[in-house]
C-alpha positions in Angstrom: -0.1 0.1 0.1 1.3 3.6 -0.8 2.1 5.9 2.2 -1.0 7.7 3.3 -1.7 11.2 1.8 -3.0 12.5 5.1 -2.0 10.8 8.4 -3.5 12.1 11.8 -1.5 11.4 15.0 -2.7 12.1 18.4 -4.6 15.1 17.3 -6.5 17.0 19.9 -8.7 19.9 19.8 -11.0 21.9 22.6 -13.3 24.9 22.4 -13.3 26.3 25.9 -14.2 23.4 28.2 -15.4 21.3 25.3 -13.0 18.5 24.2 -13.8 18.0 20.5 -11.0 15.9 19.4 -9.2 13.9 22.0 -6.0 12.4 20.9 -7.3 11.1 17.6 -5.0 9.1 15.1 -6.0 7.9 11.8 -5.1 7.9 8.1 -6.3 8.4 4.5 -4.7 7.0 1.3 -4.2 8.2 -2.1 -7.0 7.5 -4.5 -9.5 6.3 -1.9 -12.6 7.4 -0.1 -12.5 7.6 3.6 -16.0 8.2 5.3 -16.0 9.7 8.7 -19.2 9.0 10.8 -20.7 9.8 14.1 -23.4 11.8 16.1 -23.4 15.5 15.7 -20.8 17.3 17.7 -18.4 14.5 17.8 -15.5 16.2 15.9 -16.0 15.2 12.3 -16.3 18.5 10.8 -13.5 20.1 13.1 -11.1 17.3 11.7 -11.8 18.7 8.0 -11.2 22.2 9.4 -8.1 21.2 11.0 -6.8 19.4 8.0 -7.5 22.5 5.9 -5.8 24.8 8.4 -9.0 26.9 9.4 -8.4 26.0 13.0 -5.3 25.1 14.8 -4.8 21.8 17.0 -4.1 22.0 20.6 -1.6 18.9 20.4 -0.8 16.4 17.8 0.5 16.2 14.2 -1.0 16.4 10.9 1.3 14.9 7.9 0.5 15.7 4.4 2.6 13.5 2.2 4.8 13.2 5.1 5.2 16.8 5.8 4.4 17.8 9.2 2.1 20.7 8.7 2.3 22.0 12.4 6.0 22.7 11.5 5.5 23.9 8.0 6.5 27.4 6.8 4.0 29.7 5.3 4.9 28.8 1.8 4.5 25.1 2.6 1.0 25.7 3.7 0.1 27.8 0.9 1.3 25.1 -1.4 -0.7 22.5 0.5 -3.9 24.5 0.6 -3.4 24.7 -3.1 -3.8 20.8 -3.3 -7.0 20.6 -1.2 -10.7 21.2 -2.5 -13.3 21.8 0.1 -17.0 21.3 -0.2 -19.1 22.9 2.6 -22.3 21.6 3.8 -24.2 24.8 3.0 -22.4 24.9 -0.5 -21.3 28.3 0.5 -21.5 30.0 -3.0 -21.1 33.7 -3.6 -24.5 35.3 -4.5 -23.2 38.1 -6.0 -21.2 35.9 -8.6 -22.5 33.8 -11.7 -22.0 30.1 -11.3 -19.1 30.2 -13.5 -17.4 33.2 -11.6 -17.8 30.9 -8.5 -16.3 28.1 -9.9 -13.4 30.2 -11.4 -13.0 32.1 -8.3 -10.0 30.3 -6.8 -8.3 30.1 -10.1 -8.4 33.7 -10.6 -7.2 34.3 -6.9 -4.1 32.1 -8.0 -3.4 34.1 -10.9 -4.9 32.3 -13.7 -6.3 34.6 -16.5 -9.9 35.2 -16.3 -10.8 33.7 -19.7 -8.7 30.5 -18.8 -10.4 30.0 -15.4 -13.8 30.5 -16.9 -12.7 28.0 -19.6 -11.8 25.5 -16.8 -15.0 26.4 -15.0 -17.1 25.3 -18.1 -15.2 22.3 -18.3 -15.8 21.0 -14.8 -19.5 22.3 -14.7 -19.8 19.7 -17.6 -18.0 17.1 -15.3 -20.6 17.4 -12.8 -23.5 17.5 -15.2 -24.3 21.3 -15.5 -23.0 22.3 -18.9 -25.5 25.2 -19.3 -25.5 26.7 -15.7 -22.3 29.0 -15.9 -24.6 32.1 -16.6 -26.9 31.5 -13.9 -27.1 33.0 -10.3 -26.8 30.5 -7.5 -30.0 31.5 -6.2 -31.6 30.4 -9.5 -30.3 26.8 -8.8 -32.1 23.8 -6.6 -30.2 22.6 -3.6 -28.6 19.7 -5.5 -27.4 21.9 -8.3 -25.8 24.3 -6.1 -24.2 21.2 -4.3 -22.7 20.0 -7.8 -21.4 23.7 -8.4 -19.6 23.6 -5.1 -18.1 20.3 -6.1 -17.2 21.7 -9.4 -15.4 24.7 -7.8 -13.5 22.2 -5.5 -12.1 20.3 -8.2 -11.4 23.1 -10.7 -7.9 23.5 -9.2 -7.1 19.9 -9.7 -6.7 19.1 -6.1 -5.2 16.0 -4.6 -7.3 16.0 -1.8 -11.3 16.5 -1.6 -13.1 17.2 1.9 -16.7 16.9 1.9 -18.6 18.0 4.8 -22.1 16.5 5.0 -22.5 16.5 1.1 -25.9 15.1 0.9 -27.6 16.7 4.0 -31.0 18.3 3.2 -31.3 16.8 -0.3 -34.1 14.3 -1.6 -32.9 10.3 -2.2 -32.7 11.0 -5.8 -30.4 13.9 -5.7 -28.4 12.4 -2.8 -27.8 9.4 -5.0 -26.6 11.3 -7.9 -24.2 13.6 -5.5 -22.9 10.3 -4.1 -22.4 8.7 -7.7 -20.5 12.2 -8.5 -18.2 11.8 -5.5 -17.3 8.2 -6.3 -16.9 8.8 -10.1 -14.6 11.9 -9.6 -12.5 10.1 -7.0 -12.1 7.4 -9.3 -11.3 9.7 -12.2 -9.1 12.1 -10.6 -7.1 9.6 -8.1 -8.0 12.3 -5.2 -7.8 11.3 -1.7 -11.5 12.1 -0.8 -12.6 12.4 3.1 -16.4 12.6 3.3 -18.0 13.4 6.6 -21.7 12.1 6.8 -24.3 10.6 8.9 -26.4 9.6 5.8 -26.7 5.7 5.5 -26.8 6.0 1.8 -23.8 8.2 1.4 -22.0 6.0 3.9 -22.9 2.7 2.2 -22.5 3.8 -1.4 -19.1 6.0 -1.1 -16.8 4.4 1.6 -13.6 2.5 1.0 -12.7 3.0 4.4 -14.9 4.0 7.6 -14.0 5.8 10.8 -16.4 6.2 13.5 -16.1 9.3 15.9 -17.9 9.5 19.2 -17.0 12.4 21.9 -14.0 13.0 20.1 -12.4 9.7 20.1 -12.3 7.1 17.4 -14.3 3.9 18.2 -13.6 2.2 15.0 -11.5 2.7 11.8 -10.7 0.3 9.0 -12.1 -1.1 5.6 -15.7 -0.9 4.4 -16.7 -4.4 5.6 -16.6 -2.9 9.3 -19.8 -1.5 8.2 -21.6 -5.1 8.7 -19.0 -6.5 11.2 -17.6 -3.7 13.8 -20.1 -3.7 17.0 -19.9 0.1 17.5 -20.5 1.1 13.8 -23.4 -1.2 13.6 -24.9 0.2 16.8 -24.5 3.8 15.5 -26.0 3.0 11.9 -28.8 1.1 14.0 -29.4 4.0 16.0 -28.5 2.6 19.3 -26.7 4.4 22.2 -23.0 3.9 22.0 -20.6 4.2 25.0 -16.9 5.3 25.0 -14.8 2.7 26.8 -12.5 4.2 29.5 -8.9 4.9 28.5 -6.1 2.7 30.1 -5.7 3.7 33.7 -9.2 4.3 34.1 -9.6 7.9 32.7 -12.8 8.4 30.5 
């Protein structure tokens, strides 16, 4: 197996008195989809924001292709960020820009000529099934179409890592399946490492190569997708049962 693209070691984060991540260790491999599951508030989305550098850890290490991001200088961080595409739960499109301008935005910010950036925007909009949407305003699109635009924006820069925060939340079952198929297709076509945060059963089952279960900031299960059927804690979560966090060695909770 190749070395992990992203490796997290003993990562901890708290906001005030609340411990969000408690010495978490996990890894995500090139060209595979890792799905991070768990109840609301368990640290899933915080993990994505730590990887992206939107918040800083209190302790622990994040490695990107073996580079310790906590010790990286600003130029290295900027290089790493340019290799990551993020799809936020709300899509987070700019209302003042057209769909094509939204997709081209990151490219223009990086110095790509506007005409070239818009050409790339048209290319990736076709890739996500929206070839005619470029001139539209985001408000004119359905929720599912806005998610597709957000995905197009994320892949426009040809990233090595794609982060998806609850990509199918609030969508009807048919649209959810379309987004799930798109995630799988793009991951296979681009070879990107994809990390999908979700609590939607369909998204979990239809996209995961690897599964990681968070609960109260800790990992209760982590491994290949067959854990969906065999791991007791993962089965309990998917079946809607109450989970308990085992004590740490030495009796600490």
